C-alpha positions in Angstrom: 182.5 92.3 152.7 183.5 93.2 149.2 181.0 90.8 147.8 177.9 92.4 149.3 177.9 95.7 147.3 178.2 93.7 144.1 175.2 91.5 145.1 173.2 94.5 146.1 173.9 96.2 142.9 172.8 93.2 140.8 169.7 92.9 142.9 168.9 96.6 142.3 169.4 96.2 138.5 166.9 93.2 138.6 164.3 95.2 140.5 164.6 98.2 138.1 164.3 96.0 135.0 161.2 94.3 136.4 159.6 97.7 137.1 160.4 98.8 133.6 158.8 95.7 132.1 155.8 96.1 134.3 155.4 99.7 133.1 155.5 98.6 129.5 152.9 96.0 130.1 150.5 98.4 131.8 150.9 101.0 129.0 150.2 98.3 126.4 147.0 97.4 128.1 145.9 100.9 128.3 146.5 101.6 124.6 144.7 98.3 123.7 141.7 99.4 125.8 141.7 102.9 124.2 141.6 101.3 120.7 138.7 99.1 121.6 136.7 101.9 123.1 137.4 104.1 120.0 136.2 101.3 117.8 133.0 101.0 119.8 132.3 104.7 119.6 132.7 104.7 115.8 130.3 101.7 115.4 127.8 103.5 117.6 128.2 106.6 115.5 127.6 104.7 112.3 124.4 103.1 113.8 123.2 106.4 114.9 123.8 108.1 111.6 121.9 105.3 109.8 119.0 105.6 112.2 118.9 109.4 111.7 119.1 109.0 108.0 116.1 106.6 108.0 114.2 108.9 110.2 114.7 112.0 108.0 113.8 110.3 104.7 110.8 112.1 103.1 107.7 109.9 102.7 106.6 109.4 99.2 103.8 111.9 98.5 100.8 110.5 96.7 97.6 111.9 95.1 94.2 110.1 94.8 92.9 109.3 91.3 89.9 107.5 89.9 90.2 104.7 87.4 87.3 103.1 85.6 87.1 99.4 85.1 84.3 97.1 83.8 82.0 94.9 85.8 80.1 91.8 84.7 76.9 93.8 83.9 78.6 96.0 81.1 79.1 99.1 83.3 82.1 101.1 84.4 83.0 101.1 88.1 85.3 103.6 89.8 88.3 102.4 91.6 90.1 104.9 93.7 93.9 104.6 93.8 96.8 106.5 95.3 99.8 107.2 93.0 103.0 109.1 93.5 102.7 112.9 92.9 104.0 113.8 89.4 103.7 116.6 87.0 102.5 114.1 84.3 99.5 113.1 86.3 97.3 112.2 83.3 99.9 109.9 81.9 100.6 108.2 85.3 96.8 107.7 85.7 96.4 106.1 82.3 99.4 103.8 83.0 97.6 102.7 86.2 94.5 102.0 84.1 96.6 99.9 81.7 97.8 97.9 84.7 94.2 96.7 85.5 92.0 96.7 88.5 93.2 95.8 92.0 93.3 92.1 92.9 90.2 90.9 94.6 88.1 94.0 93.4 85.8 91.9 91.3 86.3 94.3 88.3 87.6 93.5 84.9 90.4 95.2 83.0 89.3 97.3 80.1 92.7 97.7 78.4 94.2 94.8 76.4 97.3 93.3 78.0 100.6 94.8 76.8 99.1 98.1 75.8 101.4 101.1 76.5 100.7 104.9 76.7 103.1 106.2 74.1 102.2 109.9 74.3 99.6 112.3 75.7 99.2 115.9 74.9 96.6 118.2 76.6 95.7 121.6 75.1 92.6 123.7 75.2 90.6 121.1 77.0 91.5 118.3 74.5 93.6 115.3 75.6 95.1 113.5 72.6 96.3 110.1 73.7 98.5 107.8 71.6 98.5 104.1 72.6 100.6 101.2 71.3 99.2 98.8 68.7 98.1 96.3 71.4 95.0 98.5 72.2 93.6 97.4 68.9 95.4 94.1 67.9 94.7 92.5 71.3 91.2 93.8 71.9 88.9 90.9 72.6 86.0 92.4 70.5 82.4 92.8 71.1 80.3 96.0 71.2 80.1 96.1 75.0 83.8 95.4 75.5 84.7 98.1 73.0 82.4 100.6 74.6 84.0 100.0 78.1 87.5 100.2 76.7 86.9 103.6 75.0 85.0 105.2 77.8 87.2 103.9 80.6 89.9 105.9 78.9 87.6 108.9 78.3 86.0 109.0 81.8 89.3 108.4 83.5 90.9 111.4 81.8 87.9 113.8 82.1 88.2 113.6 86.0 90.9 116.3 85.5 89.6 119.8 85.1 91.9 120.5 82.2 90.4 117.7 80.1 86.9 118.1 78.6 87.3 115.8 75.5 89.6 112.9 74.5 91.0 111.9 71.2 92.3 108.3 71.0 95.2 107.4 68.6 96.9 104.1 68.0 100.6 104.2 66.9 100.1 107.9 66.2 97.0 107.5 63.9 93.3 108.1 64.5 91.0 105.1 63.9 87.5 104.8 62.9 86.9 102.0 65.5 88.7 99.7 67.9 86.6 96.6 67.2 84.1 97.7 64.5 81.3 99.2 66.6 82.1 102.6 68.1 83.2 105.6 66.2 86.4 107.0 67.8 87.6 109.0 64.8 87.0 112.4 66.6 87.2 113.8 70.1 84.8 112.1 72.7 83.2 113.6 75.8 82.6 112.1 79.2 79.7 109.6 79.4 78.5 109.3 83.0 75.6 107.1 82.1 78.0 104.2 81.8 79.2 104.6 85.4 77.6 102.9 88.4 78.5 102.4 92.0 80.5 99.2 92.9 77.7 98.0 95.1 74.8 98.9 92.9 72.7 95.9 91.7 70.4 95.6 88.7 
């Protein structure tokens, strides 16, 4: 009889210990599940923020400009192009002119390769434009090519209301000519007679 209480006491201890261990196991699973859910919420938040950020980015604003390139008949033809809005719109437009016509347009570049716009100053209707030495040194020559080069610059700049005349400089100095045919020592006005529509035929 004396042995039964001891056995029951030991049995009770074993049951209590088992319940305690079971409680720890359940608590551990709950904490792990909580951490996993928290991680998923954080990831979802990051994706959502990235998506919102992409949706609220401002689209790059552009402005249409006209560039004049040469055709195979010795005329200038207008190419309309969208460029980013800038306060230095005349400089940006000339830089586009230096890049040449769009691929597949059938037009020819008028500015020698490597030519850079070094400076431009517009005052009282006169645009004074300073180009790098390539404008003269890499020019292919010929009276027709020289004419198109000069008036692609002049006609491109005089599309802006603030420009009525253009003075071309090279490395900060005025020149008599680019290729020996056309006098560019003074300001030049727009010459619309050199412009024709892209689809116009002779």
